[in-house]
PyMOL CGO cylinders between C-alpha atoms (Angstrom):
from pymol import cmd
from pymol.cgo import CYLINDER

trace = [
    CYLINDER, -213.05, -97.19, 166.29, -211.99, -100.80, 165.95, 0.3, 1, 1, 1, 1, 1, 1,
    CYLINDER, -211.99, -100.80, 165.95, -211.71, -102.35, 169.46, 0.3, 1, 1, 1, 1, 1, 1,
    CYLINDER, -211.71, -102.35, 169.46, -208.77, -104.50, 168.33, 0.3, 1, 1, 1, 1, 1, 1,
    CYLINDER, -208.77, -104.50, 168.33, -206.81, -101.61, 166.90, 0.3, 1, 1, 1, 1, 1, 1,
    CYLINDER, -206.81, -101.61, 166.90, -205.02, -99.30, 169.35, 0.3, 1, 1, 1, 1, 1, 1,
    CYLINDER, -205.02, -99.30, 169.35, -206.32, -95.73, 169.50, 0.3, 1, 1, 1, 1, 1, 1,
    CYLINDER, -206.32, -95.73, 169.50, -204.34, -93.45, 167.22, 0.3, 1, 1, 1, 1, 1, 1,
    CYLINDER, -204.34, -93.45, 167.22, -202.12, -90.66, 168.50, 0.3, 1, 1, 1, 1, 1, 1,
    CYLINDER, -202.12, -90.66, 168.50, -201.28, -87.49, 166.61, 0.3, 1, 1, 1, 1, 1, 1,
    CYLINDER, -201.28, -87.49, 166.61, -199.14, -84.41, 167.10, 0.3, 1, 1, 1, 1, 1, 1,
    CYLINDER, -199.14, -84.41, 167.10, -199.24, -81.26, 164.99, 0.3, 1, 1, 1, 1, 1, 1,
    CYLINDER, -199.24, -81.26, 164.99, -196.20, -79.00, 164.69, 0.3, 1, 1, 1, 1, 1, 1,
    CYLINDER, -196.20, -79.00, 164.69, -195.98, -75.45, 163.40, 0.3, 1, 1, 1, 1, 1, 1,
    CYLINDER, -195.98, -75.45, 163.40, -192.85, -73.57, 162.45, 0.3, 1, 1, 1, 1, 1, 1,
    CYLINDER, -192.85, -73.57, 162.45, -192.52, -69.92, 161.61, 0.3, 1, 1, 1, 1, 1, 1,
    CYLINDER, -192.52, -69.92, 161.61, -189.40, -68.38, 160.11, 0.3, 1, 1, 1, 1, 1, 1,
    CYLINDER, -189.40, -68.38, 160.11, -187.42, -66.52, 162.72, 0.3, 1, 1, 1, 1, 1, 1,
    CYLINDER, -187.42, -66.52, 162.72, -188.57, -68.75, 165.59, 0.3, 1, 1, 1, 1, 1, 1,
    CYLINDER, -188.57, -68.75, 165.59, -186.06, -70.88, 167.42, 0.3, 1, 1, 1, 1, 1, 1,
    CYLINDER, -186.06, -70.88, 167.42, -187.82, -74.19, 166.79, 0.3, 1, 1, 1, 1, 1, 1,
    CYLINDER, -187.82, -74.19, 166.79, -191.13, -75.74, 165.73, 0.3, 1, 1, 1, 1, 1, 1,
    CYLINDER, -191.13, -75.74, 165.73, -193.87, -75.75, 168.36, 0.3, 1, 1, 1, 1, 1, 1,
    CYLINDER, -193.87, -75.75, 168.36, -196.34, -78.44, 169.34, 0.3, 1, 1, 1, 1, 1, 1,
    CYLINDER, -196.34, -78.44, 169.34, -199.69, -76.85, 168.45, 0.3, 1, 1, 1, 1, 1, 1,
    CYLINDER, -199.69, -76.85, 168.45, -202.02, -79.85, 168.87, 0.3, 1, 1, 1, 1, 1, 1,
    CYLINDER, -202.02, -79.85, 168.87, -201.77, -83.35, 170.25, 0.3, 1, 1, 1, 1, 1, 1,
    CYLINDER, -201.77, -83.35, 170.25, -204.02, -86.11, 171.43, 0.3, 1, 1, 1, 1, 1, 1,
    CYLINDER, -204.02, -86.11, 171.43, -205.13, -89.74, 171.44, 0.3, 1, 1, 1, 1, 1, 1,
    CYLINDER, -205.13, -89.74, 171.44, -208.24, -91.42, 170.08, 0.3, 1, 1, 1, 1, 1, 1,
    CYLINDER, -208.24, -91.42, 170.08, -210.95, -89.07, 168.88, 0.3, 1, 1, 1, 1, 1, 1,
    CYLINDER, -210.95, -89.07, 168.88, -208.74, -86.00, 169.32, 0.3, 1, 1, 1, 1, 1, 1,
    CYLINDER, -208.74, -86.00, 169.32, -206.02, -87.62, 167.19, 0.3, 1, 1, 1, 1, 1, 1,
    CYLINDER, -206.02, -87.62, 167.19, -208.59, -88.52, 164.55, 0.3, 1, 1, 1, 1, 1, 1,
    CYLINDER, -208.59, -88.52, 164.55, -209.76, -84.89, 164.46, 0.3, 1, 1, 1, 1, 1, 1,
    CYLINDER, -209.76, -84.89, 164.46, -206.17, -83.61, 164.13, 0.3, 1, 1, 1, 1, 1, 1,
    CYLINDER, -206.17, -83.61, 164.13, -205.63, -86.00, 161.22, 0.3, 1, 1, 1, 1, 1, 1,
    CYLINDER, -205.63, -86.00, 161.22, -208.95, -85.09, 159.58, 0.3, 1, 1, 1, 1, 1, 1,
    CYLINDER, -208.95, -85.09, 159.58, -208.22, -81.36, 159.78, 0.3, 1, 1, 1, 1, 1, 1,
    CYLINDER, -208.22, -81.36, 159.78, -204.75, -81.86, 158.35, 0.3, 1, 1, 1, 1, 1, 1,
    CYLINDER, -204.75, -81.86, 158.35, -206.25, -83.75, 155.41, 0.3, 1, 1, 1, 1, 1, 1,
    CYLINDER, -206.25, -83.75, 155.41, -208.92, -81.08, 154.90, 0.3, 1, 1, 1, 1, 1, 1,
    CYLINDER, -208.92, -81.08, 154.90, -206.23, -78.42, 154.60, 0.3, 1, 1, 1, 1, 1, 1,
    CYLINDER, -206.23, -78.42, 154.60, -203.84, -80.44, 152.46, 0.3, 1, 1, 1, 1, 1, 1,
    CYLINDER, -203.84, -80.44, 152.46, -201.25, -80.71, 155.22, 0.3, 1, 1, 1, 1, 1, 1,
    CYLINDER, -201.25, -80.71, 155.22, -198.76, -83.50, 154.64, 0.3, 1, 1, 1, 1, 1, 1,
    CYLINDER, -198.76, -83.50, 154.64, -198.49, -86.10, 157.37, 0.3, 1, 1, 1, 1, 1, 1,
    CYLINDER, -198.49, -86.10, 157.37, -195.66, -88.38, 158.37, 0.3, 1, 1, 1, 1, 1, 1,
    CYLINDER, -195.66, -88.38, 158.37, -196.29, -91.49, 160.44, 0.3, 1, 1, 1, 1, 1, 1,
    CYLINDER, -196.29, -91.49, 160.44, -193.72, -92.34, 163.08, 0.3, 1, 1, 1, 1, 1, 1,
    CYLINDER, -193.72, -92.34, 163.08, -194.97, -93.90, 166.30, 0.3, 1, 1, 1, 1, 1, 1,
    CYLINDER, -194.97, -93.90, 166.30, -191.62, -93.27, 167.95, 0.3, 1, 1, 1, 1, 1, 1,
    CYLINDER, -191.62, -93.27, 167.95, -191.53, -89.57, 167.06, 0.3, 1, 1, 1, 1, 1, 1,
    CYLINDER, -191.53, -89.57, 167.06, -195.17, -89.08, 168.06, 0.3, 1, 1, 1, 1, 1, 1,
    CYLINDER, -195.17, -89.08, 168.06, -194.46, -90.74, 171.43, 0.3, 1, 1, 1, 1, 1, 1,
    CYLINDER, -194.46, -90.74, 171.43, -191.59, -88.31, 172.04, 0.3, 1, 1, 1, 1, 1, 1,
    CYLINDER, -191.59, -88.31, 172.04, -193.56, -85.27, 170.89, 0.3, 1, 1, 1, 1, 1, 1,
    CYLINDER, -193.56, -85.27, 170.89, -196.55, -86.24, 173.06, 0.3, 1, 1, 1, 1, 1, 1,
    CYLINDER, -196.55, -86.24, 173.06, -194.31, -85.47, 176.04, 0.3, 1, 1, 1, 1, 1, 1,
    CYLINDER, -194.31, -85.47, 176.04, -193.92, -81.83, 174.95, 0.3, 1, 1, 1, 1, 1, 1,
    CYLINDER, -193.92, -81.83, 174.95, -196.47, -79.43, 176.40, 0.3, 1, 1, 1, 1, 1, 1,
    CYLINDER, -196.47, -79.43, 176.40, -198.78, -77.58, 174.03, 0.3, 1, 1, 1, 1, 1, 1,
    CYLINDER, -198.78, -77.58, 174.03, -197.44, -74.31, 172.60, 0.3, 1, 1, 1, 1, 1, 1,
    CYLINDER, -197.44, -74.31, 172.60, -193.89, -75.24, 173.58, 0.3, 1, 1, 1, 1, 1, 1,
    CYLINDER, -193.89, -75.24, 173.58, -190.87, -75.54, 171.31, 0.3, 1, 1, 1, 1, 1, 1,
    CYLINDER, -190.87, -75.54, 171.31, -189.71, -79.03, 170.54, 0.3, 1, 1, 1, 1, 1, 1,
    CYLINDER, -189.71, -79.03, 170.54, -186.68, -80.00, 172.65, 0.3, 1, 1, 1, 1, 1, 1,
    CYLINDER, -186.68, -80.00, 172.65, -183.18, -79.60, 171.15, 0.3, 1, 1, 1, 1, 1, 1,
    CYLINDER, -183.18, -79.60, 171.15, -182.76, -83.40, 171.18, 0.3, 1, 1, 1, 1, 1, 1,
    CYLINDER, -182.76, -83.40, 171.18, -185.43, -83.60, 168.44, 0.3, 1, 1, 1, 1, 1, 1,
    CYLINDER, -185.43, -83.60, 168.44, -184.13, -80.75, 166.24, 0.3, 1, 1, 1, 1, 1, 1,
    CYLINDER, -184.13, -80.75, 166.24, -182.30, -83.01, 163.79, 0.3, 1, 1, 1, 1, 1, 1,
    CYLINDER, -182.30, -83.01, 163.79, -185.15, -85.50, 163.44, 0.3, 1, 1, 1, 1, 1, 1,
    CYLINDER, -185.15, -85.50, 163.44, -187.74, -82.78, 162.91, 0.3, 1, 1, 1, 1, 1, 1,
    CYLINDER, -187.74, -82.78, 162.91, -185.41, -80.89, 160.53, 0.3, 1, 1, 1, 1, 1, 1,
    CYLINDER, -185.41, -80.89, 160.53, -185.10, -84.04, 158.40, 0.3, 1, 1, 1, 1, 1, 1,
    CYLINDER, -185.10, -84.04, 158.40, -188.88, -84.40, 158.45, 0.3, 1, 1, 1, 1, 1, 1,
    CYLINDER, -188.88, -84.40, 158.45, -189.37, -80.78, 157.39, 0.3, 1, 1, 1, 1, 1, 1,
    CYLINDER, -189.37, -80.78, 157.39, -186.83, -81.21, 154.58, 0.3, 1, 1, 1, 1, 1, 1,
    CYLINDER, -186.83, -81.21, 154.58, -188.81, -84.25, 153.39, 0.3, 1, 1, 1, 1, 1, 1,
    CYLINDER, -188.81, -84.25, 153.39, -192.03, -82.20, 153.45, 0.3, 1, 1, 1, 1, 1, 1,
    CYLINDER, -192.03, -82.20, 153.45, -190.44, -79.30, 151.55, 0.3, 1, 1, 1, 1, 1, 1,
    CYLINDER, -190.44, -79.30, 151.55, -189.26, -81.74, 148.84, 0.3, 1, 1, 1, 1, 1, 1,
    CYLINDER, -189.26, -81.74, 148.84, -192.79, -83.13, 148.50, 0.3, 1, 1, 1, 1, 1, 1,
    CYLINDER, -192.79, -83.13, 148.50, -194.27, -79.63, 148.27, 0.3, 1, 1, 1, 1, 1, 1,
    CYLINDER, -194.27, -79.63, 148.27, -191.66, -78.55, 145.70, 0.3, 1, 1, 1, 1, 1, 1,
    CYLINDER, -191.66, -78.55, 145.70, -192.33, -81.65, 143.60, 0.3, 1, 1, 1, 1, 1, 1,
    CYLINDER, -192.33, -81.65, 143.60, -196.08, -80.98, 143.70, 0.3, 1, 1, 1, 1, 1, 1,
    CYLINDER, -196.08, -80.98, 143.70, -195.60, -77.33, 142.73, 0.3, 1, 1, 1, 1, 1, 1,
    CYLINDER, -195.60, -77.33, 142.73, -193.31, -78.36, 139.86, 0.3, 1, 1, 1, 1, 1, 1,
    CYLINDER, -193.31, -78.36, 139.86, -195.98, -80.80, 138.69, 0.3, 1, 1, 1, 1, 1, 1,
    CYLINDER, -195.98, -80.80, 138.69, -198.65, -78.09, 138.92, 0.3, 1, 1, 1, 1, 1, 1,
    CYLINDER, -198.65, -78.09, 138.92, -196.51, -75.71, 136.84, 0.3, 1, 1, 1, 1, 1, 1,
    CYLINDER, -196.51, -75.71, 136.84, -196.26, -78.19, 133.93, 0.3, 1, 1, 1, 1, 1, 1,
]
cmd.load_cgo(trace, "trace")
């Protein structure tokens, strides 16, 4: 890690159809954040960088639903991810 660069933070969310809201399934700073990011990349999981959203989600306990105050923000993020996935699948089909 670069001593002049702040340690990264990362939060992983999971959502299953039929559940009330996405859950925080992993979170951490520094080496833990780097591992979360590395595993996401390994599995082709799309990532979105937002220091503000990560800071808010870091306050949610593991395996807990995100708070209602973040529903809209996370819904917009999920819609963005679904558009990316759909565009990739359309490109793969051609």
